[in-house]
N, C-alpha and C positions, 0 to 999 in steps of 0.2 A: 498087621493089626487091622481090626475092623474100624470103620469110620467113627462109630460111637466111642470106641476106645481112644482114638486120636483126639476127639473133641474133649473127652474127660481129661486126658493128659494135658491138653492146652489150658483148660480151665484151672486145673490144679497148679500148673506153673504160674499162671497169672495171679492166682490167689496167693501163692507163696511169695511172689514178688511184691504183691500189695501189702502183705503182712510185714515183710521186711522193710518196705518203704515207710510204713506207718510207724514202726517202732525204732527205726534206725535213727541214731542221733543226728541232729541238724548240722552239727559241726564235724561229723564224720568220726572214724576210729583211727587211732595212730598205732601202727605195728612196725617195730624195728626202725623207727624214725620216719616212716612213710605214712601219709594221711590217705585213708580210704574213705571215699564219699559215695553216697547213694542218693538219687533224686527223691524228693518228697512227693507225696500224692498231689499237692497243690501245683507243683511245677510240671508234673506229668500231664495234668488235666488242663493247664493254662495254654493260651494262644501264644506260640513262639514269636509272632510278629507284633504283639500288642504294643511293645515299647519302641518300635521303629518310627522314625520321623516321617511325616507326610512329604511326598514328592509331588512335583507339578502334575504328573500323570495320574496321581491318585484321585483327582477330582472325578474321574470316571466312576469310581466306586460309589459315589453319591448320586449318580445319574438315575432318575426314576425309571428309565427304560431298562435298567439292568436288575434282575431279580436278586434278592438277598442270598448270600452264600449258604448252601447246605451241602451235606455229604453227597447228595445225588444229582445236583445240577451244575457242578463245576465246569464241565465241558460246554454246557449250554451258555453259561455266563461268559466264558472265554470267547465263544463264537460271537456273542452279541457285542462284546467289547471290541473285537477285531472289526466288526462291521461298522460300528460307530466311528472308530478311528479312520477306517477307509472313507466313510461318508464325509467326515470332517476334512480329511486330506483333499478329497475331491472338491469340496466347497472352497477350501483355501487355494487350491490350484486354479479354480474358476475365477476367484477374486484376483489372483496374481495375473492370470491371462487377460482379465478385463482391464486391470491397471496398465499392463504392458501395452495393450491396444491403444489405450488413452495416451500413453507416453509416446508411442510411435506417431500418432496423429499430431501431438504437440510438437514433436521434433520436425515433422514435415512442415508444420505451420511456421515454426521458427526459421526454417531454411528458406522460406519464400521471400520474395522481394519485399522490403519494408519492415523486416523484423528488427528487433532491438539488437544492437551490438553491446554486449555486456563485458565489463572489465574481467579479464582472465576467463572469459566464457563462463562466468559463475552464474548459474541459473537461480541461485538463491539471492541474487543482488537486491531484489525488491521485497524480500521476506520481511525485513524490519518495518517497512512502510505498510505492507499488507496486515501485519500483526497489529500495528497501531490502529489502522483503519477498522479492523474487525472488532477491536475493543472499545471504540469511541462511544458507541451507544451505552454499553454497560458502565462506562465511566462518566456518562452524562457530559461529554465534552465534544467540541467541534475541532476536528483535525483539518488543518489548512493545507491546500496544495496551491502554491503561488506559481501562476503561469505568466512569466515575463516574455514579451516578444515585441517585434516591430509591427508595422501596420498590417501585416498578414492576419493578426489576431484581433484587430479592432472590431468593435460591435459584439464582442463575446464569441466570435467565430473560433472554431476548434475547441476553445475552452468549454463552451456550452455542451458539446458532445461528451467530452470527458467528464464533466460534472454530472451529467445525466447518468452515465454508466456507473460512476463511483457511488452516487447516491442511491441508485437502484440496488447496489450490493450492500452498502454500509449505512444507509440512512442519511438524513440531513436534508436541507432545503435552503431556499433563499438564494439571492444573486451573489452573495459573498462580499468581498472587499471592493469598495468604490471610493473615488476621491470626493471631496466636498463639492466640487464642481466638475461635471463630466462634459468635456468639450466635444466628444463624439458620441452620438446616440448609440445605445446598447440594446440588443435583443432581450437582455436579462432583466432590466429594470428601467422604469421611467423616473427620473429625478430632476430636481430643480433646487436652486439656492438663491439667497439674497443676503445682502449685508456687506460689511466692510472687509472683504476678502482680497488678499494680494497673493498672486501666484509666484512661487519660487520653484525653479526646476533645474535639474542637472543636465537637461537636454532640451532642444527646441526652444519654444517661446517661454517667456517668464524671466524674472530676475534671478540672479545667482545668489546663493546664500552661504557660501563657504562651508559646504559639508552638511548643512542642516536640511536634509531632504526627506528622510524617513524611508520606510520600506517600499514605497511606490516611486522612489527616486524623484519625488516632487512633493510639495506641500502647499497648503493654502493658509496664509497667516491671517488670523482674525484679530482685528483691533476694534473692540467695542462689542456690538451685537450682530448676530447673524442667524440665519435659519437654514435648515436643510429638510427637504421633503422627498420621500420615496414612495412610489406607487407601483403596484404590480404591473408587469409588462403586459401589453395587449398583443404583442407579436405572436404569430402562430409558429414562429421558428424557435420559441423558447419552450423548454420542458415545463410541465405543470408544476413540478416541485419548486421551481424558482419563484413562483407567484405568491408564496405565503411567507410571512415574517413573524418571528417570535423572540429572537435574540438579537440585540444590537450592542456592538462594542465600538466605542469612540476612542481612537488612538491619537494622542496629542502630546505636545510639549508646552507646558504652562510657563509663561514668562514671569508672571508676578505672583503666582500662588493663589490667585483669586478666581480662577476660571470655574464656571459652573455651566451645566447643561440640563435641559428638561426634555424628556422623551414623552411624546403623546401618541397614543393609539387613536387615530382619527375615526376608527370604526366602533371601538368598544369602550371609550372613555378612560382608558388607562392613562395615568399622568404621574411621572416620577422625576424628581430633580436630584442630580448628583453634584457634589461640590468637590473640587480638586483637593487632593491630600497635600498639596504644596507644589512648589516649583519643580520643573523637570518633566521627564517622560512618564506618562501614566496611561492607563486604560480604564475608561468608565464602562460599566456593563449593566445592561438592563435585560430583564426577562418579563415579557408581557403575560397577562393572565391567560390569553389565548392567541392563536395565530391570527394575523390580520393581513390586509392587503395595502394598508396605507399608514405611514408613520411620519412624524415630524419631530425634528430636533431644533430647539431654540437654545442658542449659545450666547454666553456673555463673558467677556474678558479679553485678555491678550494671550494668544496661544497659536502654535503651529499645528494645524489639523493634518495629521499624516494619513488618515484614512478612516472610513466608517465601514464596519463589517455588519452585514445584514444577513442573518441566518435564520433557519427554522429547525429547532430541535437539535439533538445531538447527532453526530455523524461526520460526514466529510463535506468540506466546501472547496470548490475550485475557483480561485480568484483570478479574473482576467485583468492583466496589467499591461496594456499596450503602450509602447514607447515609440511614437511615430518618428521616423527618420533616424532612429538609434541603431547603432551596431552592437549594443550590449556592453559597452565599455564604460558605463557610468557608475558602477558599484563602488569602484575605488575612489569616487568623488564624494561619497557619503562618509562622514565621520564614523570611524569604526565603532565607538561606544554607542552612538545613536542607532546605527544599523543593528547592533547586537541587542539593545534593549527593545527595539521594535519587534524583532523576531521572538525574543523571549516572551513578550506580551501577546503573541499571536498563535502559539501552539502549532508551529509549522512542521508538517510531516514530510513534505516533498517540495522541491523547487525545480521548475522546468524553465530552461532558457531556450528561446527560439530566435536565433539571430544569425547574421551573416549576409543576408540578402542585400542590405544597404551598402555593404563594402565591396560586393562583387564588381560593380562597374569601375571601381578604382584599383582593381588588382591587375597589374601588368607584368608582374615578375614573381619568381619564387621567393625573392626577398620580401616582397609585399605580403605574400601568404604567410611567411614565417613571422612577420611583424604582427599581423592580425592575430594569429594563433597564440603568440606570446602574450598579447594583450588580453585575450580571453582567458588564458591560463591564470593571469593575475586576478581577473574578476572572479574566477572560480575559487581561487585560494582565499580571496577576501570573504566570499560568501560562506565557505566552509569554516573560516575562523569565526564569523559572526553567528553562524547557525550550524554548529558541529553535528547535531543529531538528525539533521534533515538528509533525506536521500536526494541526490542530484541527477538530473538527466538533461541532455542537450538535444534539441531538434535542429538539424542543419538546414541550410538554405534550399529552396526549391530550385527546379530548373528555371533558367531565365534566358531570354532570347536577345540576340544582338545581330544587327545586319552586317554580314560579311559579303562583299561583292554583290549586294542587292538581294542576298538570301538570308532569311532569319535562321540563326543557328544558336546553339548553346554557347555561352561565353567560354572562350577557349580554355581559361585557367580554372573554371568552376569545378570540374571533376578533381583536379589536383588540390584545390582548396578544401573540398569536402573530405578527401582522404586525410589531409593534414589535421583538420578539425577533429575528425573521428579518432585518429591516433592520439592527439593531445588529450581528448576527453578520457579515453581508456587508460592512459598513463596516470591520469589524476583521479581515477576511481569514479568516473562519471559515465553513466549509460548514454549511448548515442542512438538516436532514431533518425534514419536517413530518409528525409522527405524527398530528396532528388530521386532516390531509388523507388519510393512509393509511386511517384508520378510516372515512372517508366524509364528514367535515365535520359541519355542524350537526346536532345530535340523533342522531348515529350511536351514541352510548353506549347509548341506549335499545335500539336494534336489537341491539347487541352483547350486552347483558344477556339479551334474549329468546332470542338464539342460543346462549347459554351461554359466550360468549367473554369476559364481564366479570361481576364479582360483584355482589351485591345492594346494595353501597354506591355503585354507579354511578360508581366511580372506578378501581378496580384490575382488571386483567385476570385471568382464570382462566388456568391453565397452557395451555389450548388457544388462548386469545386471544394470550397472550404468545408462544407458538410461531409463530402466524401473523405477528405483528409481526417477530419475529426472522428468519423466513424471507424476508419481504418486504425487510427491510433487507439481508440477504445477497444476494438477487437483484439489488437495486439496485447493490450493490457489484460483483457479477458483470458487470453491464452496463458499468460504468465501467472495469473491468479489461479487458473485451473491447475497449473503445474504446482503451485504452492499448496493448494488443497489436497492434491494427490500425495504430495510428499508427507504432509501431516497425517494423512489417512493410513499410509503403509509403513511409516517410520523411516528414519534417515538411512539405516543400513539396508533395509529392503529396497528403498528407493534407489540407492546407489547401484545395487545389483540390477534392478529393472532398467535404470537409465543406461547402464552399459549395454544391457541386452538390446535395448531399443536402437543402439547404434548399428546393429548388424542386421 
């Protein structure tokens, strides 16, 4: 047949089929019990994929880089789609490689001396704290980090570095929690007090109060009238954020239900009086009209003043709580209900314990080490009971020197004591930061004294040495926070795969 004859034949066939399709019954024809159907014109001309559900990959069909489908550009469209998929895969691969490089660097940092020891090696240990800290500004709240320690942290040493880091990341300001009367000068704030105050303390000087000490493990009992004044620190060692105040919280235990206090902003005329809601433990809170550098509290009544929190705006506060000559075993001396209520009124996100140094000279045997670790385990359990939502970490003792045969060396049982403390902390779900390791280990104190980073007692850091310790601790926290951000960025499943890959 000639070509035109073939064409005519095809047209006739298509026409006949079209006529049949047009007139054929929609329900078909039944012959000898069998149904014979024929497709309608509408079904023949419709898109067979019109009723299919969208799949995740179908988003490419709406990509403006891809031309609309026609009879003549199908291959072109498929080629463009393949190229886009390839480019997206390359971008994803580049992202994965970038995150993997980051994780490898983090792993190397964590493996260096001075890293955190985490319970069960769980790198998500601080996630709960980081999440709370990141949300503090949006919630318009102050999240507190309580840094308890012995005389190594007096004057806001180490705490100040950590405060500056956290506030640079999460916001906040001000010196944080201070006692009504500060017996040791602080880089963070200049304060003074007058009036009928009596000191009750669970350690060192002061009267004993049978458990009524509060979250600073001491309190000042006011009988009558008293005043408290805070001024911005003039020290060059303090961060600029610590020098402004706008939020003040007075934590107290009212004895007769008549306690009242007036906060005055000495720079801008703000003046506001709060009256106690009744007897017992309460928190009075003030928010000034603008941040200032000078505040005054006038108080009247009979109450135990547990602490005064001086902050600036929402964010994170790191509270320096030095307990001179303490080994950290005073928490169990505080009545449980009092400690619990104090923590509940303070929005505590993390508690840091830095102790052990004062016990080292009295450690002469393994039994003595075990006794001290058992005591600290009891303190940790009391804190966890009173403040169950807080993240806990422990900073162990530094290197300390003792004369053996005329030569200054590390206390013989100090390394064994540190090992026992670390193991006890990890068993009790408490992170451990090894200050002895940070310094350089055995006999490092001698080197620190020669360098001017520690004093002639071969125990305490100089301001330069304490600053190094504080910065190292802050850098270690920065590494863990970067790890937290990376995990949130790539997702938990992808992170687990990358973290395993970073091992090799």
